[in-house]
C-alpha positions in Angstrom: -129.3 14.6 4.1 -131.7 16.1 6.7 -134.4 16.8 4.1 -134.4 13.4 2.4 -137.6 11.4 3.1 -135.8 8.0 2.9 -132.9 9.2 5.2 -135.6 10.1 7.7 -137.0 6.6 7.5 -133.5 5.2 8.0 -133.0 7.3 11.1 -136.5 6.6 12.5 -138.0 10.1 12.4 -140.6 9.0 9.8 -142.3 5.6 10.3 -142.4 2.9 7.7 -143.6 -0.7 7.5 -140.1 -2.2 7.6 -139.9 -5.8 6.3 -136.2 -6.5 6.4 -132.8 -4.9 7.2 -129.2 -5.6 6.6 -126.1 -3.7 7.9 -126.2 -1.4 4.9 -129.8 -1.6 3.5 -133.4 -1.2 4.6 -136.5 -2.7 3.0 -140.1 -1.4 3.6 -143.4 -1.6 1.9 -144.2 1.1 -0.7 -147.0 3.4 0.3 -148.5 3.3 -3.2 -148.1 -0.4 -4.2 -148.2 -1.3 -7.9 -148.3 -5.1 -7.2 -149.5 -7.3 -4.4 -145.9 -7.2 -3.1 -144.2 -3.9 -3.6 -141.2 -3.2 -1.4 -138.6 -0.5 -1.6 -135.0 -1.5 -0.8 -132.7 1.5 0.0 -129.1 1.9 1.1 -128.9 3.4 4.6 -126.2 5.7 3.3 -127.6 8.6 1.2 -126.9 8.0 -2.5 -129.0 10.2 -4.7 -129.5 7.7 -7.6 -128.0 4.9 -9.6 -126.2 7.7 -11.5 -124.3 8.5 -8.3 -123.1 4.9 -7.5 -119.3 4.9 -7.6 -116.5 2.5 -6.7 -116.3 3.9 -3.2 -119.8 2.6 -2.6 -118.4 -0.9 -2.9 -121.0 -3.5 -2.4 -124.1 -1.3 -1.9 -125.8 -2.6 -5.0 -125.0 -6.2 -4.1 -126.5 -5.6 -0.7 -129.7 -4.1 -2.2 -130.2 -7.2 -4.4 -129.4 -9.7 -1.7 -131.9 -8.0 0.6 -134.5 -8.0 -2.2 -134.0 -11.8 -2.6 -134.5 -12.3 1.1 -137.7 -10.2 1.1 -139.1 -12.2 -1.9 -138.3 -15.4 0.0 -140.1 -14.0 3.1 -143.1 -12.9 1.0 -143.3 -16.3 -0.7 -143.0 -15.1 -4.3 -139.4 -15.6 -5.2 -140.0 -18.9 -7.0 -142.8 -17.4 -9.2 -140.6 -14.4 -10.2 -140.3 -10.8 -9.3 -139.2 -7.5 -10.9 -136.4 -5.2 -9.8 -136.7 -1.6 -11.0 -134.2 1.3 -10.5 -135.7 4.6 -11.7 -133.3 7.5 -12.4 -134.5 11.1 -12.8 -137.8 12.8 -13.3 -138.6 11.3 -16.7 -138.4 7.8 -15.1 -140.8 9.0 -12.3 -138.1 9.0 -9.6 -140.0 10.8 -6.9 -137.5 10.5 -4.0 -133.9 11.5 -4.7 -132.4 8.6 -2.8 -131.3 5.4 -4.5 -134.1 2.9 -4.2 -134.8 -0.5 -5.7 -138.5 -1.3 -6.4 -139.2 -5.0 -5.8 -142.5 -6.1 -7.3 -144.1 -9.5 -7.2 -147.1 -11.5 -6.3 -148.8 -11.5 -9.7 -147.9 -11.9 -13.4 -146.2 -8.6 -14.3 -146.9 -7.3 -17.8 -144.3 -5.9 -20.2 -144.1 -3.1 -21.0 -145.2 -2.0 -17.6 -148.6 -0.3 -17.5 
């Protein structure tokens, strides 16, 4: 996906503040944070959204969550709690058409989200 912003981050043509990486996923700070810790965790493989995850993507969601856990450990907020958010489609404010997990923490998060 040559036009995908997140694919360009994965291949290094667009810089990002990378905080962690696994064989299949990449984690970097969100450029418009909604909490003191706001990291995006993406698969290195282009998958448009959670709607597109299929059995042949075996393990990609597991990898995203395990990398998110590692990031929250590294950021020192895992014990206090954190939020994982997957947005799908324009009504959910999905701004980049590449599967991404928002990982938010570092303060008490209100519900419903503001």
